[in-house]
N, C-alpha and C positions, 0 to 999 in steps of 0.2 A: 479215279476214278477206277477200279479193274479193267480190265483186257476181258474177264468171264462177261460182266454185266455191259459194258459196251457192246460185245458180242450179241448179249441175249437183247438188248435193244436196239442194236441196228438190225437184228429182223425184221424188225417191224416197221414198215415205209413212217414218217415224220406224222403224217396225216391222220395217221390209224392211233395215235399215241394220241394226240391232239384230241384228234375226237373222245377217247375216253379219257382222256382233261377235262374235258367242254362236259360229259356228260356225270364225273361224279361234282363237282363245281354244279352240275344246274339240280343232281339230286341232292347234294346238302344243303343248296337252296330249300327245295323246298323240303327235306325237310324239319329244317328250321319253321319254314312258314306253317308246317301242319304242327309242331311243337308249341306256335307262339299261338296258335288256333285253340290248341286242347281239344283238338281233334283226338275221337273213342279210338279204340282198341281197333275194331274192325276197319278202320278209315285206313290206319297205318298199315293193318296188316297188308290189305288190300294192295295197297301201294307198291308197299315190299316185295311182295309177288308179284308185280307186274314188273317191278326193276328186273327182279330171277328171273323171270321169260325172258324179258328184254335182252339181259345177258347173253342169257345161253342162246339166244336165237339169231344173234348178232356174230358176220362172219368169220367171227375172232376168236370162237365159243372153246375152239382145241387149244388155247394157246395155253400156256400156264397161269399168263396174267391175267385171262377171263376167272379162269379156276380158282385163282385166288380173290380175286370181285367176288364171285359166287360163293365163297369161303365165307367172307369178309361181310358180304351183304347179309349173307344166313345169321352169322351170329349178333350186326347190327341188329334185324329183324329180331334172335332172342330176346340180345339189351333191350329193344324199346316195348317189346311183349313184357317184359318183366317189371319194367320202369312202368309202362301203362296199367300194369295190374294193382299194382303198390298206387300209382294213384287213384284207382278207378275203386282199392278197398279203402282209401282215405276217402272217398268222396264218398261212399258207401256209410262208412263210420260217421262223416258228418252231417250225413242225410240224413240220420238215423238221430242222433244226437240233435239234431232242428227238429224236429220230429216231436222227438221226448219232449221238449223246454218246451216246445208249443202246444205242446197236449199238459203238461206241468202248467202252463202258465195261471188258466184261469183260477188251478185247483191254489195255487200257490198266492195269488192274486185274492180268491176268499179264506186263505188263512190268514192274511198275511193283517184282510180287517177285520177276521173275528178276533185275533190276536189285539189289532187298536180295541176295538169293541172290550176284550174283557180287559182291557187294559184302563178303560174309562170305568169299568164297573168296579174293577180291583179303589178304584182311585175315588168311588165316591162310598165303598164301600168304607174303607177306611176312614173318609172324613165322617163318616155316620158314627163308625167302633170310636174315633176320639171324641165325637160329642155326648155317646154312651158313656164312657171312662171319663169326660167332668161331668155328668148330671151322677152319674152315684158316687164321685169323688164328694160331688156338694151332698147327696142325700146321707152319705155316712157323717158327714160334718154335722147337717141337723139331725139327725139321730141320735149321735152323742149331746149334741144338744139340747134334745128331746128326754133324754133318756137322767142327764144332769137335773132337768126342770123336774122331771117326774119324781126323782129322790126328795130333792130341795123342797115339793109339796110332800113329800109322805114325810119326813121330818117336821113340817109344818105341821103336816093332820094332827102328827102324834104328838106332838107338844101341844097342840090343842086340846086332843083328846083329856092328857095329864094333867092338861089347865085344868078344864072343865071337870076332871074325877075330885081333884082337889078344891076348886068352889063348891063343889056339889058337896064333899064332906065335909065341912065347914060349916 
């Protein structure tokens, strides 16, 4: 350690340094506890404001170390505020998305039911169309046979008419 640092820290009684170290440890534990519980922005801001007030009001408030601690606390507060605003924006977006899904859920369920019902109707209509095609094919076949029978009967009729005329002329 340099002599400047020894002189700088030598000014503070060992008890004050220990007290500040304990305060820092307690603050760190509280911050971790608050973070793990998912505290909201207001709780953390109030906590940090109280910590800043405590540091300012302590008997070593005019020392360079306490001023550094205050600026570190301000930086910590700014960082936490930014982090929490990001988390709150995420929560807000998540809640909006969740509510949109909840609102859309019955609509999507109804659309799914309609889709399944229309799928059944399409299957039924396809079956009916296949039956109609089969029947049409049978009717075409029957119609072809009927035309052949008609032509046969017409030729037979013509033959009988001609035969009848020839018998009448004899």
